[in-house]
C-alpha positions in Angstrom: -21.4 -6.0 -2.7 -20.9 -6.7 1.3 -18.4 -4.9 3.5 -18.5 -6.1 7.1 -21.1 -8.3 8.9 -20.4 -8.1 12.6 -22.9 -8.2 16.4 -21.3 -4.8 16.6 -22.5 -1.8 15.3 -19.9 1.0 14.4 -19.9 4.4 15.8 -19.5 6.5 12.8 -22.4 6.7 9.5 -20.0 5.4 6.8 -18.5 2.4 8.9 -22.6 1.8 9.8 -23.9 1.5 6.8 -21.1 -0.8 5.4 -22.2 -3.2 8.3 -24.8 -5.5 8.3 -25.5 -8.1 11.8 -25.1 -11.4 11.4 -28.8 -11.7 11.5 -29.2 -9.6 8.8 -27.2 -11.3 6.5 -29.1 -14.8 7.5 -32.4 -13.0 6.6 -30.9 -12.2 3.3 -29.5 -15.3 2.4 -32.4 -17.3 3.6 -34.4 -14.8 1.1 -32.3 -15.6 -1.8 -32.8 -19.6 -1.2 -36.5 -19.5 -0.7 -37.3 -17.4 -4.0 -35.0 -19.8 -6.1 -31.9 -17.4 -6.4 -28.0 -19.3 -6.6 -26.1 -17.5 -4.6 -22.5 -17.9 -6.3 -18.9 -16.6 -6.3 -17.0 -14.9 -9.3 -15.4 -17.9 -10.3 -18.7 -19.8 -9.9 -20.0 -16.8 -13.0 -16.7 -17.7 -15.0 -17.0 -21.2 -15.0 -20.9 -20.4 -15.9 -20.2 -17.8 -18.6 -17.3 -20.0 -19.8 -19.6 -22.8 -20.4 -22.3 -20.6 -21.3 -24.9 -21.4 -18.8 -28.0 -19.5 -17.4 -27.7 -17.1 -15.2 -31.4 -16.6 -14.9 -32.3 -15.8 -10.7 -28.7 -16.2 -9.8 -26.8 -13.7 -7.8 -22.8 -13.0 -6.9 -22.5 -12.2 -3.7 -18.8 -10.5 -3.1 -17.3 -8.7 0.5 -14.7 -6.1 0.3 -11.7 -5.8 1.9 -11.0 -8.6 3.9 -12.3 -7.8 7.4 -11.9 -10.3 9.9 -16.0 -10.3 11.1 -16.8 -12.5 7.7 -14.4 -15.1 8.6 -16.2 -15.0 12.5 -19.8 -14.7 10.9 -20.3 -14.4 7.6 -18.5 -17.6 6.4 -20.7 -20.2 9.1 -23.7 -18.3 7.3 -23.1 -19.7 3.9 -21.8 -23.2 4.6 -24.9 -23.6 6.2 -26.9 -22.4 3.3 -23.8 -24.2 1.1 -23.6 -20.6 -0.8 -21.0 -19.5 -2.7 -18.8 -15.9 -2.3 -16.2 -14.0 -3.2 -13.5 -12.1 -0.5 -11.4 -9.5 -2.0 -8.3 -9.1 -0.1 -6.2 -6.3 0.1 -2.9 -8.1 0.5 -1.0 -5.2 3.2 -3.8 -5.7 5.3 -3.4 -9.5 6.3 -2.9 -10.4 9.7 -3.4 -6.4 11.0 -6.2 -5.5 13.2 -9.8 -5.9 12.6 -8.5 -8.2 9.3 -7.8 -11.6 8.4 -5.3 -13.3 8.8 -3.3 -15.3 6.4 -4.0 -18.8 8.7 -7.6 -17.8 8.2 -7.8 -17.2 4.3 -6.4 -20.3 4.5 -9.1 -22.2 6.2 -11.3 -20.3 4.2 -10.0 -21.8 0.8 -10.8 -25.0 2.5 -14.1 -24.0 2.9 -14.5 -23.5 -0.9 -14.5 -19.5 -0.5 -13.5 -17.8 -3.9 -10.7 -15.7 -2.3 -9.7 -12.4 -5.5 -7.3 -9.4 -5.3 -8.3 -6.0 -4.0 -4.9 -4.3 -3.9 -1.8 -4.5 -2.2 -3.2 -1.2 -0.6 -7.1 0.5 -1.1 -5.8 3.3 -3.2 -7.2 4.6 -6.2 -6.0 3.4 -9.3 -7.1 5.8 -11.4 -4.5 8.6 -9.8 -1.6 6.2 -10.3 1.0 6.1 -13.4 0.9 2.8 -14.8 3.9 1.5 -12.7 2.2 1.9 -9.6 -1.0 0.5 -11.1 0.7 -2.7 -12.4 2.6 -3.0 -8.9 -0.8 -2.5 -6.9 -2.4 -5.4 -9.8 0.2 -7.6 -9.8 1.7 -8.0 -6.6 -1.6 -8.9 -5.1 -2.6 -11.4 -7.7 0.6 -13.0 -7.3 0.6 -12.9 -3.5 -3.0 -14.6 -3.3 -1.8 -17.5 -5.8 1.7 -18.2 -4.3 0.3 -18.4 -0.8 -2.9 -20.3 -1.5 -2.0 -22.2 -4.7 -5.9 -21.6 -6.2 -6.5 -19.5 -9.3 -7.5 -15.7 -8.9 -10.8 -15.4 -11.0 -11.4 -11.5 -10.4 -9.7 -8.4 -9.5 -12.1 -5.1 -7.1 -11.0 -1.5 -8.2 -10.4 0.0 -4.4 -13.3 2.5 -4.0 -14.8 1.3 -7.7 -12.3 3.9 -9.5 -10.0 2.7 -12.7 -9.1 4.3 -15.9 -8.5 3.1 -19.4 -5.0 2.0 -18.1 -6.1 -0.3 -15.4 -8.4 -2.3 -17.8 -5.5 -3.1 -20.3 -3.4 -4.1 -16.8 -6.4 -6.5 -15.7 -6.5 -7.9 -19.1 -2.6 -8.5 -19.3 -2.9 -10.2 -16.0 -4.9 -13.0 -17.4 -8.0 -11.9 -14.9 -11.1 -13.2 -16.2 -13.7 -10.6 -14.4 -13.2 -7.6 -12.7 -15.3 -5.5 -10.4 -16.0 -2.1 -9.6 -18.8 -0.2 -7.2 -22.8 0.9 -7.3 -23.6 2.1 -11.2 -24.8 5.8 -10.0 -21.8 7.7 -11.0 -20.5 5.1 -13.7 -21.4 4.1 -17.3 -23.2 0.8 -18.0 -20.4 -2.0 -18.3 -19.0 -2.2 -21.5 -16.9 -5.4 -20.6 -16.4 -8.1 -18.4 -13.6 -6.1 -16.4 -15.9 -3.4 -15.6 -19.0 -5.2 -13.6 -20.7 -3.4 -11.4 -22.2 -4.4 -7.8 -25.2 -3.6 -5.7 -24.2 -2.0 -2.3 -25.9 -3.9 0.6 -26.9 -1.3 3.4 -26.1 -2.0 7.0 -30.0 -0.2 7.7 -31.7 -2.4 5.5 -34.5 -5.4 6.5 -35.1 -8.1 4.1 -38.1 -5.9 2.5 -35.6 -3.3 1.3 -32.9 -6.1 0.0 -36.0 -7.5 -2.0 -37.1 -4.6 -3.3 -33.6 -3.0 -4.2 -32.6 -7.3 -6.2 -36.1 -6.9 -8.0 -35.4 -3.3 -9.1 -31.8 -4.3 -10.5 -33.1 -7.3 -11.8 -35.7 -5.5 -14.0 -33.3 -2.9 -15.0 -30.1 -4.5 -16.2 -29.8 -6.3 -19.4 -26.1 -6.9 -19.8 -24.6 -9.5 -21.6 -20.8 -10.1 -21.1 -18.6 -10.2 -23.7 
C-alpha cells in the first residue's frame, strides 16, 4: 500500500512516512522483478482468483487517495517495469490541488492502470449510518464507472475503517474485493471484503522493503473465499 511518490519530502512526520521517492519506488520495483515476483493490480488479482491461478510470488500494488504525484512519478515507472497497480480514488478530490485530474485518470486507464473507489470523501465509514455509507460507496463507484467506462473491481475503506454494515453494502454493490490497511489492529481477514495490506514506509531502503515482504509472506496463509 502506497500513498505518495514524490521528489519532495513533506515537512510533517506523518506525510513523510507516507511518501517514497521515485528512486525508492524504482528500487522496489526492480527488487520485485529481479527476485521473481509478479506485481499486479487488484483487477488482475480478481481475474486470477476467478481462474484459480496460482498466486505464488505475487504481490498486489495499490495507491491510496489519488495524489497527482502518482501520475507524474509512479505510473511511468510502472510502465517501464510492465507492472500492474490499482489506484484508489476519492472522487470529490479529483481536479483539486495536489490530486489527480479527471484527464489524468483517463490517461491512466489508457496506460492499463486499474482504477478503483475510495469514497466520495475520505471519511470513516464505521462512524456513518447506512444511508451515509451507501452514498459514499455507491456514488463513488458509479461516478468512476460512468466516467471511465470500465469495471470497478475493488473498494478501499478510508483509513481502513469499516463495520459489518459496510461489508453488506460492498457485497450488494457487486464489488468483487475490498481492502483495508495494516493488519496490526485488525483480526485476520474473514472474506475477500476485508483484505489487509502492507504499508510501504517512506523511511525504508530496499533492504527494509525486502525484509517486510519476506515477513508478510511467511506469516500469511490466507485462502480468499
